[in-house]
Backbone as XML, in Angstrom:
<?xml version="1.0"?>
<chain id="A" units="angstrom">
  <residue number="1" name="MET">
    <atom name="N" x="61.395" y="60.167" z="100.917"/>
    <atom name="CA" x="62.578" y="60.674" z="101.715"/>
    <atom name="C" x="63.368" y="61.101" z="100.799"/>
  </residue>
  <residue number="2" name="GLU">
    <atom name="N" x="63.631" y="60.208" z="99.157"/>
    <atom name="CA" x="64.911" y="60.859" z="98.753"/>
    <atom name="C" x="64.760" y="62.051" z="97.792"/>
  </residue>
  <residue number="3" name="ALA">
    <atom name="N" x="63.740" y="63.041" z="98.416"/>
    <atom name="CA" x="63.286" y="64.477" z="98.043"/>
    <atom name="C" x="64.313" y="65.414" z="99.181"/>
  </residue>
  <residue number="4" name="LEU">
    <atom name="N" x="64.304" y="64.638" z="100.630"/>
    <atom name="CA" x="64.664" y="65.387" z="102.137"/>
    <atom name="C" x="66.118" y="65.489" z="101.538"/>
  </residue>
  <residue number="5" name="GLY">
    <atom name="N" x="66.824" y="64.733" z="100.778"/>
    <atom name="CA" x="67.997" y="64.689" z="100.437"/>
    <atom name="C" x="68.761" y="65.752" z="98.872"/>
  </residue>
  <residue number="6" name="HIS">
    <atom name="N" x="67.673" y="66.252" z="98.314"/>
    <atom name="CA" x="67.670" y="66.771" z="97.470"/>
    <atom name="C" x="67.377" y="68.114" z="97.337"/>
  </residue>
  <residue number="7" name="VAL">
    <atom name="N" x="66.873" y="68.382" z="99.056"/>
    <atom name="CA" x="66.031" y="69.572" z="99.158"/>
    <atom name="C" x="67.179" y="69.846" z="100.869"/>
  </residue>
  <residue number="8" name="ILE">
    <atom name="N" x="66.878" y="69.293" z="102.060"/>
    <atom name="CA" x="67.603" y="69.904" z="102.877"/>
    <atom name="C" x="69.192" y="69.579" z="102.684"/>
  </residue>
  <residue number="9" name="VAL">
    <atom name="N" x="69.818" y="68.753" z="102.320"/>
    <atom name="CA" x="71.565" y="68.831" z="102.052"/>
    <atom name="C" x="71.812" y="70.344" z="101.436"/>
  </residue>
  <residue number="10" name="PRO">
    <atom name="N" x="71.201" y="70.819" z="100.387"/>
    <atom name="CA" x="71.458" y="71.887" z="99.673"/>
    <atom name="C" x="71.428" y="73.166" z="100.460"/>
  </residue>
  <residue number="11" name="VAL">
    <atom name="N" x="70.154" y="73.331" z="100.718"/>
    <atom name="CA" x="70.015" y="74.223" z="101.951"/>
    <atom name="C" x="71.144" y="74.369" z="103.095"/>
  </residue>
  <residue number="12" name="PHE">
    <atom name="N" x="71.279" y="73.121" z="103.781"/>
    <atom name="CA" x="72.065" y="73.263" z="105.160"/>
    <atom name="C" x="73.558" y="74.135" z="104.149"/>
  </residue>
  <residue number="13" name="GLY">
    <atom name="N" x="74.058" y="73.242" z="102.965"/>
    <atom name="CA" x="75.179" y="73.463" z="102.195"/>
    <atom name="C" x="74.853" y="74.885" z="102.107"/>
  </residue>
  <residue number="14" name="VAL">
    <atom name="N" x="74.421" y="75.518" z="101.669"/>
    <atom name="CA" x="73.840" y="76.874" z="101.485"/>
    <atom name="C" x="74.096" y="77.941" z="102.794"/>
  </residue>
  <residue number="15" name="THR">
    <atom name="N" x="73.396" y="77.430" z="103.630"/>
    <atom name="CA" x="73.304" y="78.319" z="104.696"/>
    <atom name="C" x="74.781" y="77.954" z="105.412"/>
  </residue>
  <residue number="16" name="ILE">
    <atom name="N" x="75.582" y="77.372" z="105.211"/>
    <atom name="CA" x="76.486" y="76.911" z="106.203"/>
    <atom name="C" x="77.712" y="77.668" z="105.526"/>
  </residue>
  <residue number="17" name="LEU">
    <atom name="N" x="77.937" y="78.161" z="103.937"/>
    <atom name="CA" x="78.526" y="79.067" z="103.635"/>
    <atom name="C" x="79.297" y="80.032" z="104.492"/>
  </residue>
  <residue number="18" name="LYS">
    <atom name="N" x="78.031" y="81.280" z="105.014"/>
    <atom name="CA" x="78.943" y="81.831" z="105.607"/>
    <atom name="C" x="77.580" y="82.209" z="107.093"/>
  </residue>
  <residue number="19" name="PRO">
    <atom name="N" x="77.945" y="81.337" z="107.712"/>
    <atom name="CA" x="77.038" y="81.359" z="108.814"/>
    <atom name="C" x="77.530" y="82.648" z="110.206"/>
  </residue>
  <residue number="20" name="PHE">
    <atom name="N" x="77.067" y="82.662" z="110.942"/>
    <atom name="CA" x="77.485" y="83.718" z="112.269"/>
    <atom name="C" x="78.531" y="82.494" z="112.860"/>
  </residue>
  <residue number="21" name="ALA">
    <atom name="N" x="79.576" y="82.850" z="113.817"/>
    <atom name="CA" x="80.463" y="82.030" z="114.039"/>
    <atom name="C" x="79.921" y="81.205" z="115.032"/>
  </residue>
  <residue number="22" name="SER">
    <atom name="N" x="78.673" y="81.560" z="115.784"/>
    <atom name="CA" x="78.058" y="80.682" z="116.757"/>
    <atom name="C" x="77.513" y="79.811" z="115.938"/>
  </residue>
  <residue number="23" name="GLN">
    <atom name="N" x="77.313" y="79.805" z="114.728"/>
    <atom name="CA" x="76.063" y="78.790" z="113.501"/>
    <atom name="C" x="77.311" y="77.715" z="113.069"/>
  </residue>
  <residue number="24" name="ARG">
    <atom name="N" x="78.480" y="77.932" z="113.300"/>
    <atom name="CA" x="79.288" y="77.066" z="112.122"/>
    <atom name="C" x="79.410" y="75.707" z="112.852"/>
  </residue>
  <residue number="25" name="ILE">
    <atom name="N" x="79.505" y="75.454" z="113.904"/>
    <atom name="CA" x="79.078" y="73.916" z="114.301"/>
    <atom name="C" x="77.701" y="73.402" z="114.238"/>
  </residue>
  <residue number="26" name="PRO">
    <atom name="N" x="77.053" y="74.085" z="114.504"/>
    <atom name="CA" x="75.609" y="73.232" z="114.807"/>
    <atom name="C" x="75.192" y="72.884" z="113.181"/>
  </residue>
  <residue number="27" name="PHE">
    <atom name="N" x="75.523" y="73.759" z="112.564"/>
    <atom name="CA" x="74.989" y="73.686" z="111.038"/>
    <atom name="C" x="75.982" y="72.742" z="110.393"/>
  </residue>
  <residue number="28" name="THR">
    <atom name="N" x="77.431" y="72.729" z="110.810"/>
    <atom name="CA" x="78.142" y="71.828" z="110.070"/>
    <atom name="C" x="77.557" y="70.121" z="110.532"/>
  </residue>
  <residue number="29" name="GLU">
    <atom name="N" x="76.998" y="69.728" z="112.041"/>
    <atom name="CA" x="76.734" y="68.909" z="112.472"/>
    <atom name="C" x="75.154" y="68.493" z="112.150"/>
  </residue>
  <residue number="30" name="ALA">
    <atom name="N" x="74.100" y="69.634" z="111.636"/>
    <atom name="CA" x="73.371" y="69.139" z="111.040"/>
    <atom name="C" x="73.252" y="68.800" z="109.340"/>
  </residue>
  <residue number="31" name="LEU">
    <atom name="N" x="74.345" y="69.628" z="108.758"/>
    <atom name="CA" x="74.751" y="68.985" z="107.580"/>
    <atom name="C" x="75.069" y="67.397" z="107.604"/>
  </residue>
  <residue number="32" name="LEU">
    <atom name="N" x="76.029" y="67.347" z="108.319"/>
    <atom name="CA" x="76.425" y="65.646" z="108.307"/>
    <atom name="C" x="75.643" y="64.639" z="109.229"/>
  </residue>
  <residue number="33" name="CYS">
    <atom name="N" x="74.141" y="64.957" z="109.500"/>
    <atom name="CA" x="73.132" y="63.971" z="110.267"/>
    <atom name="C" x="72.254" y="63.599" z="109.328"/>
  </residue>
  <residue number="34" name="ALA">
    <atom name="N" x="72.657" y="64.938" z="108.526"/>
    <atom name="CA" x="71.100" y="64.969" z="106.877"/>
    <atom name="C" x="71.701" y="63.835" z="105.954"/>
  </residue>
  <residue number="35" name="LYS">
    <atom name="N" x="73.460" y="64.061" z="105.783"/>
    <atom name="CA" x="74.143" y="63.156" z="104.648"/>
    <atom name="C" x="73.827" y="61.640" z="105.530"/>
  </residue>
  <residue number="36" name="LYS">
    <atom name="N" x="74.052" y="61.508" z="106.312"/>
    <atom name="CA" x="74.043" y="60.169" z="107.111"/>
    <atom name="C" x="72.773" y="59.611" z="106.907"/>
  </residue>
  <residue number="37" name="LEU">
    <atom name="N" x="71.704" y="60.314" z="107.146"/>
    <atom name="CA" x="69.790" y="60.019" z="107.183"/>
    <atom name="C" x="70.149" y="59.440" z="105.652"/>
  </residue>
  <residue number="38" name="GLU">
    <atom name="N" x="70.085" y="60.470" z="104.746"/>
    <atom name="CA" x="70.137" y="60.136" z="103.667"/>
    <atom name="C" x="70.730" y="58.733" z="102.763"/>
  </residue>
  <residue number="39" name="HIS">
    <atom name="N" x="71.901" y="59.003" z="103.151"/>
    <atom name="CA" x="72.743" y="57.840" z="103.228"/>
    <atom name="C" x="72.248" y="55.976" z="103.274"/>
  </residue>
  <residue number="40" name="PHE">
    <atom name="N" x="71.693" y="56.419" z="104.709"/>
    <atom name="CA" x="70.927" y="55.061" z="105.825"/>
    <atom name="C" x="69.869" y="55.016" z="104.875"/>
  </residue>
  <residue number="41" name="HIS">
    <atom name="N" x="68.974" y="55.566" z="104.501"/>
    <atom name="CA" x="68.076" y="56.088" z="103.812"/>
    <atom name="C" x="67.885" y="55.018" z="102.371"/>
  </residue>
  <residue number="42" name="LEU">
    <atom name="N" x="69.277" y="55.683" z="101.416"/>
    <atom name="CA" x="69.355" y="55.059" z="99.981"/>
    <atom name="C" x="70.001" y="53.506" z="100.239"/>
  </residue>
  <residue number="43" name="MET">
    <atom name="N" x="70.460" y="53.223" z="101.520"/>
    <atom name="CA" x="70.938" y="51.763" z="101.741"/>
    <atom name="C" x="70.089" y="50.770" z="101.957"/>
  </residue>
  <residue number="44" name="ALA">
    <atom name="N" x="69.280" y="51.152" z="102.444"/>
    <atom name="CA" x="67.922" y="50.315" z="103.528"/>
    <atom name="C" x="67.158" y="50.021" z="101.965"/>
  </residue>
  <residue number="45" name="GLN">
    <atom name="N" x="67.296" y="51.181" z="100.728"/>
    <atom name="CA" x="66.359" y="50.607" z="100.218"/>
    <atom name="C" x="66.992" y="49.466" z="98.900"/>
  </residue>
  <residue number="46" name="TYR">
    <atom name="N" x="67.647" y="48.564" z="99.535"/>
    <atom name="CA" x="68.642" y="47.464" z="98.248"/>
    <atom name="C" x="67.867" y="46.741" z="98.412"/>
  </residue>
  <residue number="47" name="GLN">
    <atom name="N" x="67.609" y="46.037" z="97.707"/>
    <atom name="CA" x="66.579" y="44.544" z="97.784"/>
    <atom name="C" x="67.049" y="43.545" z="98.546"/>
  </residue>
  <residue number="48" name="TYR">
    <atom name="N" x="69.372" y="43.744" z="98.043"/>
    <atom name="CA" x="69.711" y="42.740" z="98.905"/>
    <atom name="C" x="70.454" y="43.249" z="99.680"/>
  </residue>
  <residue number="49" name="HIS">
    <atom name="N" x="71.324" y="42.477" z="100.855"/>
    <atom name="CA" x="72.218" y="42.848" z="101.464"/>
    <atom name="C" x="73.088" y="41.860" z="102.088"/>
  </residue>
  <residue number="50" name="THR">
    <atom name="N" x="74.308" y="42.526" z="102.214"/>
    <atom name="CA" x="75.553" y="41.583" z="102.256"/>
    <atom name="C" x="76.173" y="42.459" z="103.464"/>
  </residue>
  <residue number="51" name="GLU">
    <atom name="N" x="77.314" y="41.626" z="103.952"/>
    <atom name="CA" x="78.094" y="41.902" z="105.476"/>
    <atom name="C" x="78.334" y="43.409" z="104.958"/>
  </residue>
  <residue number="52" name="THR">
    <atom name="N" x="78.768" y="43.733" z="103.878"/>
    <atom name="CA" x="79.545" y="45.457" z="103.958"/>
    <atom name="C" x="78.163" y="45.962" z="103.377"/>
  </residue>
  <residue number="53" name="THR">
    <atom name="N" x="77.138" y="45.941" z="103.391"/>
    <atom name="CA" x="76.106" y="46.958" z="103.132"/>
    <atom name="C" x="75.275" y="46.986" z="104.460"/>
  </residue>
  <residue number="54" name="ILE">
    <atom name="N" x="75.772" y="45.865" z="105.491"/>
    <atom name="CA" x="74.601" y="46.092" z="106.920"/>
    <atom name="C" x="75.426" y="47.084" z="107.515"/>
  </residue>
  <residue number="55" name="GLU">
    <atom name="N" x="77.648" y="46.597" z="107.644"/>
    <atom name="CA" x="78.219" y="47.467" z="108.301"/>
    <atom name="C" x="78.622" y="48.954" z="107.955"/>
  </residue>
  <residue number="56" name="TYR">
    <atom name="N" x="77.994" y="49.423" z="106.384"/>
    <atom name="CA" x="77.670" y="50.567" z="105.660"/>
    <atom name="C" x="76.690" y="51.848" z="106.688"/>
  </residue>
  <residue number="57" name="MET">
    <atom name="N" x="75.766" y="50.720" z="106.727"/>
    <atom name="CA" x="74.301" y="50.913" z="107.313"/>
    <atom name="C" x="74.183" y="51.543" z="108.980"/>
  </residue>
  <residue number="58" name="GLU">
    <atom name="N" x="75.191" y="50.205" z="109.616"/>
    <atom name="CA" x="75.023" y="50.713" z="110.800"/>
    <atom name="C" x="76.205" y="51.775" z="110.831"/>
  </residue>
  <residue number="59" name="ASN">
    <atom name="N" x="77.239" y="51.879" z="110.237"/>
    <atom name="CA" x="78.116" y="53.158" z="110.180"/>
    <atom name="C" x="77.266" y="54.500" z="110.305"/>
  </residue>
  <residue number="60" name="TYR">
    <atom name="N" x="76.558" y="54.389" z="108.933"/>
    <atom name="CA" x="75.422" y="55.714" z="108.887"/>
    <atom name="C" x="74.521" y="55.635" z="109.869"/>
  </residue>
  <residue number="61" name="LEU">
    <atom name="N" x="74.162" y="54.847" z="110.615"/>
    <atom name="CA" x="73.084" y="55.058" z="112.023"/>
    <atom name="C" x="73.934" y="55.532" z="113.093"/>
  </residue>
  <residue number="62" name="GLU">
    <atom name="N" x="75.195" y="55.271" z="113.103"/>
    <atom name="CA" x="75.745" y="55.352" z="114.578"/>
    <atom name="C" x="76.176" y="56.649" z="114.275"/>
  </residue>
  <residue number="63" name="LYS">
    <atom name="N" x="77.166" y="57.263" z="113.115"/>
    <atom name="CA" x="77.085" y="58.848" z="112.841"/>
    <atom name="C" x="76.543" y="59.572" z="113.068"/>
  </residue>
  <residue number="64" name="LEU">
    <atom name="N" x="74.568" y="58.770" z="112.786"/>
    <atom name="CA" x="73.555" y="59.951" z="112.610"/>
    <atom name="C" x="72.983" y="60.181" z="114.043"/>
  </residue>
  <residue number="65" name="LEU">
    <atom name="N" x="72.984" y="59.456" z="115.055"/>
    <atom name="CA" x="72.797" y="59.377" z="116.414"/>
    <atom name="C" x="73.385" y="60.119" z="117.478"/>
  </residue>
  <residue number="66" name="CYS">
    <atom name="N" x="74.650" y="60.031" z="117.003"/>
    <atom name="CA" x="75.766" y="61.084" z="117.454"/>
    <atom name="C" x="75.333" y="62.126" z="117.190"/>
  </residue>
  <residue number="67" name="HIS">
    <atom name="N" x="74.539" y="62.920" z="116.247"/>
    <atom name="CA" x="74.741" y="64.156" z="115.935"/>
    <atom name="C" x="73.216" y="64.559" z="115.784"/>
  </residue>
  <residue number="68" name="ARG">
    <atom name="N" x="72.549" y="64.118" z="116.253"/>
    <atom name="CA" x="70.774" y="64.038" z="115.974"/>
    <atom name="C" x="70.580" y="65.259" z="117.646"/>
  </residue>
  <residue number="69" name="GLU">
    <atom name="N" x="71.334" y="65.595" z="118.509"/>
    <atom name="CA" x="70.950" y="66.347" z="119.463"/>
    <atom name="C" x="70.776" y="68.044" z="118.711"/>
  </residue>
  <residue number="70" name="VAL">
    <atom name="N" x="71.845" y="68.303" z="117.874"/>
    <atom name="CA" x="71.838" y="69.549" z="116.974"/>
    <atom name="C" x="70.385" y="70.018" z="116.426"/>
  </residue>
  <residue number="71" name="PHE">
    <atom name="N" x="69.327" y="69.258" z="116.717"/>
    <atom name="CA" x="67.703" y="69.231" z="116.137"/>
    <atom name="C" x="67.486" y="69.379" z="117.298"/>
  </residue>
  <residue number="72" name="SER">
    <atom name="N" x="67.409" y="69.409" z="118.515"/>
    <atom name="CA" x="66.737" y="69.597" z="119.936"/>
    <atom name="C" x="66.566" y="70.965" z="120.221"/>
  </residue>
</chain>
C-alpha cells in the first residue's frame, strides 16, 4: 500500500499537468482521492491513536468517500 502513494500520486500529478478540458475535474478528484487514501493508510499504521489521530483518519475517510465515484 505504501507503494501506492509512491506510484499513483505522481502518475496522477504528471497526467494532470496538461489534461484535456473534460479530464481536468475527474483527474483532480482522482488525485485527491488517492492522496486521502494514502494519508488514511499511513495513519492507520500508527501503533497508538489519540483523539486527534482518529479525527484525522475520519476526515481522510470522509473526503475519500466523497470523491470515490470518479473511479466508477
